[in-house]
VEXKOLSE-340613 format. One record per residue (C-alpha): z, x, y; residue number from 1. Coordinates in Angstrom, 3 decimals. Example, Ala and Ser with C-alpha at 12.3 -4.5 7.8 and 13.67 -1.06 7.14 Angstrom:
residues 2
<Z:7.800 | X:12.300 | Y:-4.500 | k:1> .
<Z:7.140 | X:13.670 | Y:-1.060 | k:2> .
***
This chain:
residues 237
<Z:60.347 | X:-63.461 | Y:12.495 | k:1> .
<Z:58.696 | X:-64.545 | Y:15.656 | k:2> .
<Z:61.068 | X:-67.202 | Y:16.411 | k:3> .
<Z:63.733 | X:-64.127 | Y:15.971 | k:4> .
<Z:61.807 | X:-61.930 | Y:18.500 | k:5> .
<Z:61.671 | X:-64.814 | Y:20.577 | k:6> .
<Z:65.389 | X:-65.818 | Y:20.702 | k:7> .
<Z:66.554 | X:-62.359 | Y:20.819 | k:8> .
<Z:67.663 | X:-61.794 | Y:24.423 | k:9> .
<Z:69.312 | X:-58.394 | Y:25.854 | k:10> .
<Z:72.580 | X:-58.744 | Y:27.511 | k:11> .
<Z:72.627 | X:-58.596 | Y:31.436 | k:12> .
<Z:73.712 | X:-55.674 | Y:32.929 | k:13> .
<Z:76.906 | X:-57.197 | Y:33.740 | k:14> .
<Z:77.898 | X:-57.964 | Y:30.313 | k:15> .
<Z:76.932 | X:-54.323 | Y:29.441 | k:16> .
<Z:79.237 | X:-52.975 | Y:31.678 | k:17> .
<Z:82.197 | X:-54.675 | Y:30.503 | k:18> .
<Z:81.434 | X:-53.679 | Y:26.643 | k:19> .
<Z:81.073 | X:-50.085 | Y:28.075 | k:20> .
<Z:84.094 | X:-50.096 | Y:30.082 | k:21> .
<Z:86.324 | X:-51.535 | Y:27.265 | k:22> .
<Z:85.204 | X:-48.716 | Y:24.786 | k:23> .
<Z:86.071 | X:-45.998 | Y:27.953 | k:24> .
<Z:89.504 | X:-47.745 | Y:28.680 | k:25> .
<Z:90.084 | X:-47.744 | Y:24.741 | k:26> .
<Z:89.312 | X:-44.310 | Y:24.307 | k:27> .
<Z:91.740 | X:-43.056 | Y:27.332 | k:28> .
<Z:94.658 | X:-44.628 | Y:25.808 | k:29> .
<Z:93.849 | X:-43.836 | Y:22.054 | k:30> .
<Z:93.031 | X:-39.714 | Y:23.129 | k:31> .
<Z:96.929 | X:-39.535 | Y:24.252 | k:32> .
<Z:98.163 | X:-41.384 | Y:20.489 | k:33> .
<Z:95.327 | X:-39.048 | Y:19.170 | k:34> .
<Z:96.915 | X:-35.965 | Y:20.754 | k:35> .
<Z:100.347 | X:-36.805 | Y:19.708 | k:36> .
<Z:99.390 | X:-37.015 | Y:16.219 | k:37> .
<Z:100.001 | X:-40.942 | Y:15.759 | k:38> .
<Z:98.144 | X:-43.015 | Y:12.934 | k:39> .
<Z:96.735 | X:-45.198 | Y:15.311 | k:40> .
<Z:94.561 | X:-42.527 | Y:17.291 | k:41> .
<Z:91.100 | X:-42.978 | Y:18.998 | k:42> .
<Z:88.785 | X:-45.188 | Y:16.765 | k:43> .
<Z:91.824 | X:-47.839 | Y:16.291 | k:44> .
<Z:92.460 | X:-48.257 | Y:20.095 | k:45> .
<Z:88.656 | X:-48.003 | Y:21.059 | k:46> .
<Z:87.924 | X:-50.665 | Y:18.256 | k:47> .
<Z:90.780 | X:-53.113 | Y:19.405 | k:48> .
<Z:89.799 | X:-53.141 | Y:22.914 | k:49> .
<Z:85.996 | X:-53.408 | Y:22.235 | k:50> .
<Z:86.888 | X:-56.418 | Y:19.808 | k:51> .
<Z:88.969 | X:-57.876 | Y:22.404 | k:52> .
<Z:86.412 | X:-57.947 | Y:25.080 | k:53> .
<Z:83.680 | X:-59.065 | Y:22.605 | k:54> .
<Z:85.893 | X:-61.941 | Y:21.449 | k:55> .
<Z:86.967 | X:-63.053 | Y:25.246 | k:56> .
<Z:83.140 | X:-62.515 | Y:26.482 | k:57> .
<Z:82.172 | X:-64.995 | Y:23.443 | k:58> .
<Z:84.964 | X:-67.405 | Y:24.456 | k:59> .
<Z:83.634 | X:-67.464 | Y:27.868 | k:60> .
<Z:79.904 | X:-67.376 | Y:27.053 | k:61> .
<Z:79.743 | X:-67.992 | Y:23.760 | k:62> .
<Z:81.039 | X:-71.838 | Y:23.533 | k:63> .
<Z:79.810 | X:-72.961 | Y:27.177 | k:64> .
<Z:77.868 | X:-75.720 | Y:25.562 | k:65> .
<Z:80.441 | X:-77.080 | Y:23.315 | k:66> .
<Z:82.049 | X:-78.550 | Y:25.794 | k:67> .
<Z:79.411 | X:-80.876 | Y:26.546 | k:68> .
<Z:79.031 | X:-81.745 | Y:23.165 | k:69> .
<Z:82.812 | X:-81.965 | Y:22.427 | k:70> .
<Z:84.508 | X:-82.441 | Y:25.839 | k:71> .
<Z:88.044 | X:-82.131 | Y:24.470 | k:72> .
<Z:87.437 | X:-78.719 | Y:23.044 | k:73> .
<Z:88.386 | X:-75.584 | Y:24.619 | k:74> .
<Z:86.733 | X:-72.422 | Y:24.012 | k:75> .
<Z:89.765 | X:-70.084 | Y:25.670 | k:76> .
<Z:91.431 | X:-70.610 | Y:22.047 | k:77> .
<Z:89.113 | X:-67.937 | Y:20.866 | k:78> .
<Z:90.720 | X:-65.405 | Y:23.365 | k:79> .
<Z:94.382 | X:-66.775 | Y:22.588 | k:80> .
<Z:93.620 | X:-65.949 | Y:19.086 | k:81> .
<Z:93.665 | X:-62.337 | Y:19.941 | k:82> .
<Z:97.065 | X:-61.801 | Y:20.141 | k:83> .
<Z:97.686 | X:-63.213 | Y:16.796 | k:84> .
<Z:95.263 | X:-60.741 | Y:15.534 | k:85> .
<Z:96.745 | X:-57.858 | Y:17.191 | k:86> .
<Z:100.112 | X:-58.851 | Y:16.101 | k:87> .
<Z:98.574 | X:-58.033 | Y:12.318 | k:88> .
<Z:97.534 | X:-54.607 | Y:13.504 | k:89> .
<Z:100.382 | X:-53.668 | Y:15.682 | k:90> .
<Z:102.690 | X:-54.276 | Y:12.533 | k:91> .
<Z:100.895 | X:-52.457 | Y:10.419 | k:92> .
<Z:101.498 | X:-49.509 | Y:12.664 | k:93> .
<Z:105.447 | X:-50.120 | Y:12.587 | k:94> .
<Z:106.998 | X:-47.996 | Y:9.352 | k:95> .
<Z:110.727 | X:-47.633 | Y:8.633 | k:96> .
<Z:111.807 | X:-44.372 | Y:6.774 | k:97> .
<Z:115.799 | X:-44.537 | Y:6.335 | k:98> .
<Z:117.716 | X:-45.567 | Y:9.511 | k:99> .
<Z:114.370 | X:-44.386 | Y:11.601 | k:100> .
<Z:111.761 | X:-46.665 | Y:12.993 | k:101> .
<Z:108.466 | X:-45.108 | Y:13.751 | k:102> .
<Z:105.254 | X:-46.803 | Y:15.357 | k:103> .
<Z:106.852 | X:-48.874 | Y:17.864 | k:104> .
<Z:105.449 | X:-47.543 | Y:20.711 | k:105> .
<Z:101.582 | X:-47.023 | Y:19.231 | k:106> .
<Z:101.916 | X:-51.052 | Y:18.293 | k:107> .
<Z:102.831 | X:-51.477 | Y:21.779 | k:108> .
<Z:99.751 | X:-49.485 | Y:22.946 | k:109> .
<Z:97.545 | X:-51.552 | Y:20.496 | k:110> .
<Z:99.011 | X:-54.687 | Y:22.370 | k:111> .
<Z:98.295 | X:-53.260 | Y:25.763 | k:112> .
<Z:94.935 | X:-52.193 | Y:24.439 | k:113> .
<Z:93.669 | X:-55.351 | Y:23.687 | k:114> .
<Z:94.974 | X:-57.073 | Y:26.872 | k:115> .
<Z:92.450 | X:-54.268 | Y:28.851 | k:116> .
<Z:89.843 | X:-55.432 | Y:26.440 | k:117> .
<Z:90.382 | X:-58.880 | Y:27.543 | k:118> .
<Z:90.535 | X:-58.024 | Y:31.060 | k:119> .
<Z:87.147 | X:-56.535 | Y:30.668 | k:120> .
<Z:85.649 | X:-59.242 | Y:28.676 | k:121> .
<Z:86.468 | X:-61.398 | Y:32.044 | k:122> .
<Z:85.129 | X:-59.260 | Y:34.289 | k:123> .
<Z:88.494 | X:-58.129 | Y:36.057 | k:124> .
<Z:87.239 | X:-54.407 | Y:35.901 | k:125> .
<Z:89.938 | X:-53.499 | Y:38.522 | k:126> .
<Z:92.662 | X:-55.041 | Y:36.716 | k:127> .
<Z:91.836 | X:-52.934 | Y:33.402 | k:128> .
<Z:91.208 | X:-49.966 | Y:34.960 | k:129> .
<Z:94.451 | X:-49.943 | Y:36.974 | k:130> .
<Z:96.636 | X:-51.200 | Y:33.810 | k:131> .
<Z:94.873 | X:-48.391 | Y:31.794 | k:132> .
<Z:96.013 | X:-45.698 | Y:34.320 | k:133> .
<Z:99.069 | X:-46.795 | Y:34.222 | k:134> .
<Z:99.537 | X:-47.207 | Y:30.547 | k:135> .
<Z:98.325 | X:-43.539 | Y:30.000 | k:136> .
<Z:100.762 | X:-42.255 | Y:32.416 | k:137> .
<Z:103.928 | X:-44.417 | Y:31.066 | k:138> .
<Z:103.192 | X:-43.094 | Y:27.554 | k:139> .
<Z:102.629 | X:-39.061 | Y:29.271 | k:140> .
<Z:105.199 | X:-39.416 | Y:31.788 | k:141> .
<Z:108.088 | X:-40.844 | Y:29.860 | k:142> .
<Z:107.821 | X:-38.881 | Y:27.243 | k:143> .
<Z:108.021 | X:-35.677 | Y:29.377 | k:144> .
<Z:111.060 | X:-37.209 | Y:31.062 | k:145> .
<Z:112.689 | X:-37.836 | Y:27.605 | k:146> .
<Z:112.235 | X:-34.404 | Y:26.499 | k:147> .
<Z:113.145 | X:-32.525 | Y:29.816 | k:148> .
<Z:115.690 | X:-35.041 | Y:31.490 | k:149> .
<Z:117.173 | X:-36.786 | Y:28.185 | k:150> .
<Z:117.027 | X:-33.917 | Y:25.512 | k:151> .
<Z:120.255 | X:-35.137 | Y:23.886 | k:152> .
<Z:119.276 | X:-38.800 | Y:23.575 | k:153> .
<Z:121.097 | X:-40.518 | Y:20.718 | k:154> .
<Z:117.876 | X:-41.937 | Y:19.507 | k:155> .
<Z:116.982 | X:-38.249 | Y:18.281 | k:156> .
<Z:120.126 | X:-37.092 | Y:17.009 | k:157> .
<Z:119.231 | X:-36.030 | Y:13.300 | k:158> .
<Z:121.245 | X:-34.416 | Y:10.443 | k:159> .
<Z:119.277 | X:-32.316 | Y:8.015 | k:160> .
<Z:120.342 | X:-30.045 | Y:4.953 | k:161> .
<Z:118.850 | X:-26.714 | Y:5.126 | k:162> .
<Z:118.539 | X:-24.867 | Y:1.652 | k:163> .
<Z:117.934 | X:-20.976 | Y:1.736 | k:164> .
<Z:117.388 | X:-18.556 | Y:-0.902 | k:165> .
<Z:117.433 | X:-14.711 | Y:-0.065 | k:166> .
<Z:119.028 | X:-11.573 | Y:-1.541 | k:167> .
<Z:122.641 | X:-11.601 | Y:-2.279 | k:168> .
<Z:122.570 | X:-8.095 | Y:-0.264 | k:169> .
<Z:121.064 | X:-9.454 | Y:2.587 | k:170> .
<Z:122.845 | X:-13.092 | Y:2.704 | k:171> .
<Z:125.206 | X:-12.107 | Y:5.182 | k:172> .
<Z:122.988 | X:-11.237 | Y:7.846 | k:173> .
<Z:120.632 | X:-14.451 | Y:6.953 | k:174> .
<Z:124.155 | X:-16.494 | Y:7.442 | k:175> .
<Z:124.928 | X:-14.738 | Y:10.576 | k:176> .
<Z:121.252 | X:-15.871 | Y:11.988 | k:177> .
<Z:121.745 | X:-19.389 | Y:10.908 | k:178> .
<Z:124.606 | X:-19.735 | Y:12.713 | k:179> .
<Z:123.469 | X:-17.631 | Y:15.762 | k:180> .
<Z:120.328 | X:-20.367 | Y:15.831 | k:181> .
<Z:121.766 | X:-23.673 | Y:15.616 | k:182> .
<Z:125.035 | X:-25.057 | Y:17.161 | k:183> .
<Z:126.272 | X:-27.860 | Y:15.337 | k:184> .
<Z:126.514 | X:-26.570 | Y:11.970 | k:185> .
<Z:128.767 | X:-29.075 | Y:10.228 | k:186> .
<Z:128.775 | X:-27.688 | Y:6.576 | k:187> .
<Z:128.108 | X:-24.431 | Y:5.024 | k:188> .
<Z:128.195 | X:-23.325 | Y:1.581 | k:189> .
<Z:126.989 | X:-20.005 | Y:-0.918 | k:190> .
<Z:126.632 | X:-20.156 | Y:-4.337 | k:191> .
<Z:124.325 | X:-17.810 | Y:-6.902 | k:192> .
<Z:120.992 | X:-19.280 | Y:-7.730 | k:193> .
<Z:121.142 | X:-19.772 | Y:-11.543 | k:194> .
<Z:118.861 | X:-17.360 | Y:-14.047 | k:195> .
<Z:118.460 | X:-14.988 | Y:-10.509 | k:196> .
<Z:122.046 | X:-13.300 | Y:-10.630 | k:197> .
<Z:120.396 | X:-11.045 | Y:-7.636 | k:198> .
<Z:119.871 | X:-14.302 | Y:-5.280 | k:199> .
<Z:122.037 | X:-16.487 | Y:-3.395 | k:200> .
<Z:121.479 | X:-20.001 | Y:-2.148 | k:201> .
<Z:123.006 | X:-20.948 | Y:1.172 | k:202> .
<Z:123.355 | X:-24.351 | Y:2.214 | k:203> .
<Z:123.690 | X:-25.860 | Y:5.244 | k:204> .
<Z:124.367 | X:-29.085 | Y:6.817 | k:205> .
<Z:123.009 | X:-29.516 | Y:10.426 | k:206> .
<Z:123.487 | X:-31.780 | Y:13.298 | k:207> .
<Z:120.578 | X:-31.403 | Y:15.693 | k:208> .
<Z:118.795 | X:-33.461 | Y:18.592 | k:209> .
<Z:115.124 | X:-33.549 | Y:17.571 | k:210> .
<Z:112.386 | X:-36.192 | Y:16.553 | k:211> .
<Z:110.612 | X:-33.876 | Y:14.228 | k:212> .
<Z:114.143 | X:-31.826 | Y:12.933 | k:213> .
<Z:112.261 | X:-30.381 | Y:9.719 | k:214> .
<Z:109.181 | X:-29.065 | Y:12.094 | k:215> .
<Z:112.003 | X:-27.915 | Y:14.585 | k:216> .
<Z:113.839 | X:-26.080 | Y:11.399 | k:217> .
<Z:110.779 | X:-23.911 | Y:10.804 | k:218> .
<Z:109.763 | X:-22.896 | Y:14.027 | k:219> .
<Z:113.488 | X:-21.938 | Y:14.667 | k:220> .
<Z:113.729 | X:-19.891 | Y:11.226 | k:221> .
<Z:110.122 | X:-18.436 | Y:11.366 | k:222> .
<Z:111.399 | X:-15.012 | Y:12.673 | k:223> .
<Z:114.505 | X:-14.669 | Y:10.544 | k:224> .
<Z:114.042 | X:-11.955 | Y:8.048 | k:225> .
<Z:115.249 | X:-11.454 | Y:4.406 | k:226> .
<Z:114.709 | X:-15.287 | Y:3.546 | k:227> .
<Z:112.528 | X:-15.804 | Y:0.117 | k:228> .
<Z:112.384 | X:-19.616 | Y:0.610 | k:229> .
<Z:113.542 | X:-22.596 | Y:2.737 | k:230> .
<Z:114.085 | X:-25.969 | Y:1.817 | k:231> .
<Z:114.765 | X:-28.674 | Y:4.541 | k:232> .
<Z:115.551 | X:-32.194 | Y:4.199 | k:233> .
<Z:116.485 | X:-35.231 | Y:6.299 | k:234> .
<Z:119.621 | X:-36.649 | Y:5.387 | k:235> .
<Z:119.904 | X:-40.610 | Y:6.135 | k:236> .
<Z:123.720 | X:-42.356 | Y:6.357 | k:237> .
***
């Protein structure tokens, strides 16, 4: 126990600053991902940035004595394997649902956070700060640009099937509201509901430009009256 206490050394202030900075910068980028409801958010980005920083510090200082013992050794290989590990984590955030692929931006942000953590570990404080600020700006500003300047991006063009159940006497009013709410209705059918003669089922196939079409449709129909139930299903072709 005495030997353990004697061998314990508190890292110098320079090392502690690198570690704390990696946590702060990882928090900054992770916060943006968290606010946009991505699966990899605050904790993931902080831990990736901190882990990359620590591995880099170990690569620089932890194996400094190994070179004298093994002259052909390369301590930098520890830091090099960070990218391999990030590849596995980033791959886990990429999901495919039908024809759509999700999580590529989050995977890229994890890759970027790892590089920022490595910069912190190397002591390149200014470089880490600059890149972290630029990364957050890209994530925020490009999203605003896509929303405001490129609303008709073909990447966001989705087709959905909207099913509405309402009273027969109000079905015409609901139909008019649907046509008044959505511009691109590709198909529209009406039929009676089984075992409920007073109800009618309205089915519309809609093409719309929205990253989250199901949420968009529910928001658009929130104030429409005389609707008993709504079902929205995205169509993959």
